[in-house]
C-alpha positions in Angstrom: -214.5 49.6 -83.8 -213.8 46.1 -82.7 -210.8 44.2 -83.9 -210.6 40.5 -84.8 -207.2 38.9 -84.4 -206.0 35.7 -86.0 -203.1 33.5 -85.0 -202.4 30.7 -87.5 -200.1 28.0 -86.3 -198.8 24.9 -88.1 -197.5 22.5 -85.5 -194.8 20.0 -86.0 -196.2 16.6 -87.1 -198.2 15.1 -84.2 -197.6 18.0 -81.8 -201.0 19.6 -82.2 -202.5 18.1 -79.1 -199.6 19.2 -76.9 -199.8 22.7 -78.4 -203.6 22.7 -77.7 -203.0 21.8 -74.1 -200.6 24.7 -73.6 -202.9 27.2 -75.3 -205.8 26.0 -73.2 -203.8 26.9 -70.1 -203.0 30.4 -71.5 -206.5 31.3 -72.9 -208.3 32.0 -69.6 -205.7 34.6 -68.8 -206.0 36.0 -72.3 -209.8 36.2 -72.0 -209.5 38.1 -68.8 -207.1 40.6 -70.3 -208.3 44.2 -70.6 -210.0 44.7 -73.9 -210.5 41.0 -74.8 -214.1 40.1 -75.5 -213.9 36.6 -76.9 -211.4 33.9 -78.1 -212.1 30.9 -80.4 -209.6 28.1 -80.5 -210.1 26.2 -83.8 -208.6 23.0 -85.1 -208.6 22.0 -88.8 -210.8 18.9 -88.9 -208.6 17.4 -91.7 -205.2 18.3 -90.1 -205.1 18.5 -86.2 -201.7 20.1 -86.4 -203.1 23.2 -88.1 -204.6 25.4 -85.3 -206.0 28.9 -85.5 -207.1 31.3 -82.8 -209.5 34.1 -83.4 -209.9 36.9 -80.8 -212.2 39.8 -80.5 -210.7 42.9 -79.0 -212.0 46.4 -78.1 -209.2 48.0 -80.2 -205.9 47.3 -81.9 -204.2 49.1 -79.1 -205.7 46.7 -76.6 -204.4 43.7 -78.6 -201.0 45.3 -79.2 -200.5 45.8 -75.4 -201.6 42.2 -74.7 -199.4 40.8 -77.5 -196.3 42.6 -76.2 -197.1 41.3 -72.7 -197.3 37.7 -74.1 -193.9 38.2 -75.8 -192.4 39.7 -72.7 -193.6 36.9 -70.4 -192.3 34.1 -72.7 -195.5 32.6 -74.1 -194.1 32.4 -77.6 -190.9 30.8 -76.4 -193.1 28.2 -74.6 -194.9 27.5 -77.9 -191.8 27.2 -80.0 -191.1 23.5 -79.4 -194.4 22.6 -80.9 -194.5 25.0 -83.9 -193.2 24.5 -87.4 -192.1 27.8 -88.8 -193.3 31.2 -87.7 -196.9 31.7 -86.7 -199.0 34.1 -88.8 -200.6 36.9 -86.8 -203.1 39.3 -88.3 -205.6 41.9 -87.1 -208.7 43.1 -88.9 -211.1 45.9 -88.1 -214.7 44.7 -88.1 -216.6 46.6 -90.8 -220.1 45.0 -90.5 -221.7 42.2 -88.4 -224.6 40.3 -89.9 
């Protein structure tokens, strides 16, 4: 069953555009990662410093392997100067698609 992942980020005031630029560099590699089917980069239209990423993965195991690779390669360290607090990371199993 497919997994949808969600990364919620609240950027420091005014840092949303810089964060977006960094993420846009990272996402093509993410999309090419084994088990990744899709990624959506979303910006709150009322608060451009609130950004969420939604990914569709073949399985939780695929996402977990990818996530650990991103941690090991320093992606989250690179994001830290733009982020306020800790990002929220969640994964959901798709039950039904309409």
